[in-house]
KERO-447836 format. One record per residue (C-alpha): residue number from 1; residue in one letter; chain; x negated, y, z negated. Coordinates in steps of 0.2 Angstrom, whole numbers, plus 5000, padded with zeros to 4 digits. Layout:
NUM	A	A	X	Y	Z
...
END
This chain:
1	M	A	5000	5000	5000
2	T	A	4993	5017	5005
3	T	A	4988	5028	4990
4	R	A	4997	5045	4991
5	V	A	4985	5060	4991
6	T	A	4990	5076	4982
7	A	A	4985	5093	4988
8	V	A	4986	5111	4985
9	L	A	4987	5124	5000
10	S	A	4980	5141	5001
11	G	A	4987	5151	5015
12	A	A	5005	5147	5020
13	G	A	5006	5156	5036
14	Q	A	5005	5148	5054
15	R	A	4993	5134	5051
16	G	A	4998	5130	5033
17	F	A	5016	5130	5036
18	Y	A	5019	5125	5054
19	N	A	5004	5115	5058
20	Y	A	4998	5105	5043
21	G	A	5012	5106	5030
22	P	A	5024	5096	5041
23	Y	A	5013	5081	5039
24	A	A	5018	5079	5021
25	L	A	5036	5080	5026
26	Q	A	5035	5067	5039
27	Y	A	5024	5056	5029
28	P	A	5028	5059	5011
29	E	A	5021	5042	5005
30	E	A	5004	5048	5011
31	L	A	5003	5067	5006
32	R	A	5011	5078	4993
33	F	A	5008	5097	4991
34	V	A	5009	5101	4972
35	A	A	5004	5120	4973
36	V	A	5003	5134	4985
37	A	A	4994	5151	4985
38	E	A	5000	5164	4997
39	P	A	5000	5183	4995
40	N	A	5015	5185	5006
41	P	A	5030	5182	4994
42	A	A	5042	5176	5008
43	R	A	5029	5164	5015
44	R	A	5025	5158	4998
45	A	A	5043	5155	4994
46	R	A	5046	5146	5011
47	F	A	5032	5134	5008
48	A	A	5037	5130	4990
49	A	A	5055	5127	4995
50	A	A	5050	5115	5009
51	H	A	5039	5105	4998
52	N	A	5048	5106	4981
53	I	A	5034	5116	4972
54	P	A	5040	5123	4955
55	P	A	5038	5141	4951
56	E	A	5023	5138	4939
57	R	A	5013	5131	4954
58	Q	A	5016	5145	4965
59	F	A	5002	5158	4966
60	A	A	4999	5175	4974
61	S	A	4980	5172	4977
62	W	A	4968	5158	4980
63	E	A	4959	5165	4964
64	D	A	4974	5162	4953
65	L	A	4976	5144	4961
66	V	A	4958	5139	4958
67	G	A	4958	5147	4941
68	Q	A	4970	5133	4936
69	G	A	4956	5120	4938
70	R	A	4957	5104	4948
71	I	A	4976	5100	4949
72	A	A	4976	5089	4964
73	D	A	4965	5078	4974
74	T	A	4962	5090	4989
75	F	A	4962	5108	4994
76	F	A	4969	5113	5011
77	N	A	4962	5130	5016
78	T	A	4972	5139	5029
79	T	A	4968	5157	5024
80	Q	A	4962	5170	5036
81	D	A	4944	5168	5042
82	Q	A	4937	5181	5032
83	T	A	4943	5173	5016
84	H	A	4936	5155	5020
85	Y	A	4919	5157	5012
86	H	A	4923	5162	4995
87	S	A	4939	5152	4993
88	T	A	4930	5136	4999
89	L	A	4915	5138	4988
90	A	A	4927	5140	4973
91	A	A	4937	5125	4978
92	L	A	4921	5114	4980
93	A	A	4915	5120	4963
94	A	A	4932	5115	4955
95	G	A	4930	5098	4962
96	Y	A	4941	5098	4977
97	D	A	4939	5089	4993
98	V	A	4942	5102	5006
99	L	A	4951	5103	5023
100	L	A	4946	5119	5030
101	E	A	4953	5128	5045
102	K	A	4941	5133	5059
103	P	A	4930	5143	5060
104	M	A	4922	5139	5044
105	A	A	4917	5157	5041
106	N	A	4914	5173	5051
107	R	A	4896	5175	5047
108	L	A	4882	5164	5051
109	A	A	4874	5163	5034
110	E	A	4891	5159	5026
111	N	A	4893	5144	5037
112	V	A	4877	5137	5033
113	A	A	4880	5140	5014
114	L	A	4896	5131	5014
115	V	A	4889	5115	5022
116	Q	A	4874	5116	5009
117	A	A	4886	5119	4995
118	A	A	4897	5104	5000
119	E	A	4881	5093	5002
120	R	A	4875	5098	4985
121	S	A	4892	5095	4976
122	G	A	4895	5078	4985
123	R	A	4913	5084	4989
124	L	A	4921	5081	5006
125	L	A	4922	5096	5017
126	Q	A	4931	5093	5034
127	V	A	4934	5106	5047
128	C	A	4949	5107	5057
129	H	A	4941	5103	5074
130	V	A	4958	5097	5080
131	L	A	4954	5093	5098
132	R	A	4944	5078	5093
133	Y	A	4960	5070	5086
134	T	A	4971	5073	5101
135	P	A	4975	5058	5112
136	F	A	4968	5068	5127
137	F	A	4951	5071	5121
138	S	A	4950	5054	5112
139	T	A	4953	5046	5129
140	L	A	4941	5057	5138
141	H	A	4928	5053	5124
142	Q	A	4931	5034	5126
143	V	A	4928	5035	5145
144	L	A	4911	5044	5142
145	A	A	4906	5032	5129
146	S	A	4909	5017	5139
147	G	A	4896	5022	5152
148	R	A	4908	5022	5166
149	L	A	4902	5038	5173
150	G	A	4884	5032	5172
151	D	A	4871	5045	5165
152	I	A	4880	5062	5163
153	I	A	4871	5075	5174
154	T	A	4881	5091	5172
155	V	A	4897	5097	5164
156	E	A	4909	5111	5167
157	H	A	4921	5116	5153
158	R	A	4933	5130	5154
159	E	A	4944	5138	5140
160	N	A	4957	5147	5150
161	V	A	4966	5158	5138
162	A	A	4983	5164	5144
163	F	A	4984	5183	5147
164	W	A	4998	5185	5134
165	H	A	4988	5175	5121
166	M	A	4973	5186	5124
167	A	A	4983	5201	5121
168	H	A	4992	5194	5106
169	S	A	4977	5187	5096
170	Y	A	4961	5196	5103
171	V	A	4967	5213	5108
172	R	A	4981	5217	5096
173	G	A	4979	5203	5083
174	H	A	4968	5197	5069
175	W	A	4953	5192	5080
176	R	A	4952	5208	5090
177	N	A	4936	5216	5081
178	V	A	4919	5208	5077
179	A	A	4917	5218	5062
180	T	A	4933	5212	5054
181	A	A	4934	5195	5061
182	S	A	4921	5186	5072
183	P	A	4914	5185	5090
184	M	A	4928	5178	5101
185	I	A	4916	5164	5106
186	L	A	4916	5158	5088
187	A	A	4935	5161	5084
188	K	A	4941	5153	5100
189	C	A	4928	5141	5107
190	C	A	4920	5133	5092
191	H	A	4933	5119	5096
192	D	A	4925	5118	5114
193	L	A	4907	5118	5108
194	D	A	4911	5104	5096
195	I	A	4919	5094	5110
196	L	A	4904	5096	5121
197	F	A	4892	5091	5107
198	W	A	4903	5076	5102
199	N	A	4905	5070	5120
200	L	A	4887	5071	5125
201	G	A	4881	5065	5109
202	R	A	4866	5076	5109
203	K	A	4860	5093	5103
204	V	A	4857	5108	5114
205	N	A	4839	5113	5117
206	R	A	4842	5130	5125
207	L	A	4856	5142	5129
208	H	A	4859	5159	5136
209	S	A	4876	5168	5138
210	F	A	4884	5182	5148
211	G	A	4900	5191	5145
212	S	A	4908	5208	5140
213	L	A	4925	5217	5137
214	I	A	4930	5223	5155
215	H	A	4949	5226	5155
216	F	A	4956	5230	5138
217	R	A	4949	5248	5137
218	P	A	4957	5266	5138
219	K	A	4950	5269	5155
220	N	A	4960	5255	5162
221	A	A	4977	5261	5155
222	P	A	4990	5265	5168
223	P	A	4994	5283	5171
224	G	A	5005	5290	5157
225	A	A	5003	5275	5146
226	T	A	5009	5278	5128
227	A	A	5001	5272	5112
228	R	A	5015	5260	5109
229	C	A	5025	5250	5121
230	T	A	5041	5256	5112
231	D	A	5037	5274	5115
232	G	A	5045	5274	5132
233	C	A	5030	5269	5142
234	P	A	5033	5273	5160
235	A	A	5022	5258	5165
236	G	A	5031	5245	5155
237	D	A	5041	5237	5169
238	Q	A	5025	5234	5179
239	C	A	5013	5229	5164
240	P	A	5011	5211	5161
241	F	A	5006	5215	5143
242	D	A	5021	5225	5138
243	A	A	5025	5219	5120
244	R	A	5043	5220	5122
245	R	A	5043	5207	5136
246	L	A	5035	5194	5125
247	Y	A	5042	5198	5107
248	L	A	5059	5204	5110
249	D	A	5065	5188	5120
250	T	A	5077	5181	5107
251	G	A	5074	5164	5115
252	R	A	5057	5164	5108
253	T	A	5057	5160	5089
254	G	A	5040	5150	5087
255	W	A	5022	5156	5088
256	P	A	5017	5169	5093
257	V	A	5034	5178	5089
258	S	A	5034	5171	5072
259	V	A	5018	5180	5068
260	I	A	5025	5198	5069
261	S	A	5039	5196	5057
262	E	A	5047	5184	5044
263	D	A	5064	5190	5050
264	L	A	5066	5186	5068
265	S	A	5082	5196	5071
266	L	A	5081	5208	5086
267	E	A	5081	5223	5074
268	A	A	5067	5216	5064
269	R	A	5057	5213	5079
270	R	A	5059	5230	5086
271	H	A	5054	5238	5069
272	S	A	5038	5227	5069
273	L	A	5034	5233	5086
274	A	A	5037	5251	5082
275	T	A	5026	5251	5066
276	G	A	5014	5236	5067
277	P	A	4999	5231	5077
278	F	A	5008	5220	5089
279	G	A	5018	5234	5097
280	R	A	5002	5244	5102
281	C	A	4997	5247	5120
282	V	A	4983	5234	5124
283	Y	A	4972	5248	5132
284	F	A	4973	5259	5115
285	C	A	4968	5246	5102
286	D	A	4953	5245	5091
287	N	A	4947	5229	5099
288	D	A	4929	5226	5104
289	V	A	4928	5207	5107
290	V	A	4924	5201	5124
291	D	A	4938	5196	5137
292	H	A	4926	5184	5146
293	Q	A	4910	5175	5142
294	T	A	4900	5160	5149
295	V	A	4887	5149	5139
296	N	A	4874	5140	5149
297	M	A	4867	5125	5139
298	E	A	4853	5113	5142
299	F	A	4855	5097	5131
300	E	A	4842	5085	5125
301	G	A	4838	5073	5139
302	G	A	4841	5087	5152
303	T	A	4860	5087	5154
304	T	A	4866	5104	5158
305	A	A	4883	5111	5153
306	V	A	4892	5128	5156
307	L	A	4906	5134	5145
308	F	A	4918	5147	5153
309	M	A	4929	5157	5141
310	H	A	4941	5170	5148
311	G	A	4958	5179	5143
312	H	A	4966	5181	5160
313	S	A	4973	5164	5164
314	H	A	4991	5162	5171
315	E	A	4993	5147	5159
316	E	A	4985	5141	5142
317	S	A	4974	5126	5147
318	R	A	4957	5118	5146
319	T	A	4950	5111	5162
320	M	A	4934	5101	5163
321	R	A	4923	5091	5175
322	Y	A	4909	5078	5170
323	D	A	4898	5073	5185
324	G	A	4888	5057	5181
325	T	A	4877	5045	5192
326	R	A	4891	5033	5195
327	A	A	4907	5043	5194
328	T	A	4915	5060	5192
329	L	A	4928	5064	5179
330	R	A	4940	5079	5180
331	G	A	4953	5084	5167
332	K	A	4966	5096	5162
333	F	A	4972	5098	5145
334	T	A	4987	5108	5139
335	Y	A	4997	5107	5123
336	A	A	5011	5100	5132
337	G	A	5001	5086	5140
338	G	A	4986	5083	5151
339	R	A	4978	5073	5165
340	I	A	4962	5064	5167
341	E	A	4956	5056	5184
342	V	A	4940	5047	5188
343	H	A	4932	5046	5205
344	D	A	4921	5031	5207
345	H	A	4905	5035	5218
346	L	A	4903	5017	5224
347	T	A	4921	5012	5229
348	G	A	4928	5029	5232
349	R	A	4943	5025	5222
350	R	A	4952	5038	5211
351	E	A	4961	5032	5195
352	E	A	4972	5043	5184
353	L	A	4971	5037	5166
354	V	A	4985	5035	5154
355	I	A	4985	5047	5140
356	P	A	4995	5042	5124
357	P	A	5009	5054	5119
358	A	A	5006	5067	5106
359	E	A	5016	5068	5090
360	S	A	5011	5085	5083
361	G	A	5005	5102	5088
362	H	A	4989	5106	5097
363	G	A	4991	5091	5108
364	G	A	4993	5079	5093
365	G	A	4977	5086	5084
366	D	A	4986	5094	5070
367	F	A	4993	5077	5062
368	G	A	4977	5068	5068
369	V	A	4965	5079	5058
370	V	A	4976	5078	5043
371	R	A	4977	5059	5045
372	S	A	4958	5057	5046
373	F	A	4955	5068	5031
374	L	A	4967	5058	5020
375	G	A	4959	5042	5026
376	A	A	4942	5049	5021
377	V	A	4948	5055	5004
378	R	A	4955	5038	5001
379	G	A	4938	5030	5006
380	E	A	4946	5020	5021
381	M	A	4935	5028	5034
382	P	A	4922	5041	5036
383	P	A	4928	5058	5044
384	L	A	4927	5059	5062
385	T	A	4917	5075	5060
386	S	A	4907	5079	5045
387	A	A	4903	5097	5039
388	R	A	4886	5095	5045
389	E	A	4892	5090	5062
390	A	A	4905	5104	5062
391	L	A	4891	5116	5059
392	E	A	4882	5113	5075
393	S	A	4897	5120	5085
394	H	A	4896	5136	5074
395	L	A	4878	5137	5077
396	L	A	4880	5136	5095
397	A	A	4893	5150	5095
398	F	A	4882	5162	5085
399	A	A	4867	5158	5096
400	A	A	4877	5162	5111
401	E	A	4882	5178	5104
402	E	A	4864	5182	5100
403	A	A	4859	5177	5118
404	R	A	4873	5188	5125
405	V	A	4870	5203	5115
406	N	A	4851	5203	5116
407	G	A	4850	5196	5134
408	A	A	4839	5182	5129
409	V	A	4837	5163	5130
410	V	A	4839	5156	5113
411	T	A	4829	5140	5108
412	M	A	4841	5131	5097
413	S	A	4827	5122	5086
414	D	A	4821	5139	5081
415	F	A	4839	5146	5078
416	R	A	4843	5131	5067
417	R	A	4828	5134	5056
418	R	A	4832	5152	5055
419	A	A	4850	5149	5050
420	E	A	4846	5135	5038
421	A	A	4833	5146	5029
422	G	A	4846	5161	5029
423	A	A	4834	5172	5039
424	P	A	4843	5187	5047
425	V	A	4847	5184	5066
426	P	A	4841	5200	5075
427	V	A	4856	5207	5085
428	D	A	4855	5224	5095
429	H	A	4873	5229	5093
430	A	A	4870	5244	5104
431	R	A	4870	5232	5119
432	R	A	4886	5223	5114
433	S	A	4896	5231	5128
434	P	A	4892	5238	5145
END
């Protein structure tokens, strides 16, 4: 019989309530949340009601929660990125095994410190690299591991961020500014860098990167554009980024509309757009993260890979191509499904692979990572990705940002040594944008 794991949750927003919390409702014999910490009273009450958490176990901050001592087996940390470092350190010190939303932290030294702290404490720290747990990427990984493609020579991996997602998260939203959040290559693509590291099974020797913020700038605003989309902007009918088109559609009730207001009535939505960050014109925000970036990597053994990230796609998807000595694999992943095909060099045959259905968000990765974490906590299996392994993707992201900003090729062995020692990484911020 499966032993039920108890958990506390810090951060009852999108990821906590919608992505990971439902696992306990669908599989109550495996997981039970016994406490919640969330500064937003409505979100705190909503999560508590869904999981039958009594008032005395509802807290306004992670500090208040951790101050109770260890009151459960595990700590689910789905707070905002800038809170990850201190809250996770405190949870580890309190004796919790921790499931931590990605990225681990916004700053390089903090990521390394978290892994070092977990290793010193002997506690489990697992990062929510959910793509590893999707049926799509599990199938792709199995093909590569089987040797069917032969030796992998080169890889192309594209993170195609839809234009509306770019505007929501990286122009108007939480991840728009490097000073208050993190570089976009970390916030959005530590998933993708982790997948490349996992699939190729080797570390990167060297990398360089190019990218900038081209479009979402005041100089590109249409004539007469207003500071807010709700201010009677004359360009609204022809602007694909008009906030009213996305957020005032009453047929939309999930993400991203659920981010702008707890009350999803039309009146509340309009008020949010008129007063909050999501109603701002995309050309007049305080954003400075890139809207496109490439990372060119040379792996151990000579395999090369290029990661493309951009925020101007017609659809949200990841597309990829792996060219080996015996076959080529091409794939497309969306949260609604995916396709993988293998073209055999010898026979010329093309085979489309069967991908098992997903049972949760992020293509099945949300429930997959929770299930893996619980299995590791119960001692049934090692985690699919350890904190040390998860750190590699974060190091690659920070190295890519250093390479992009400084116009340099980064040698990863040197970068890892500097990061582990806590040495400052030199960055000429004056060169961040053209």
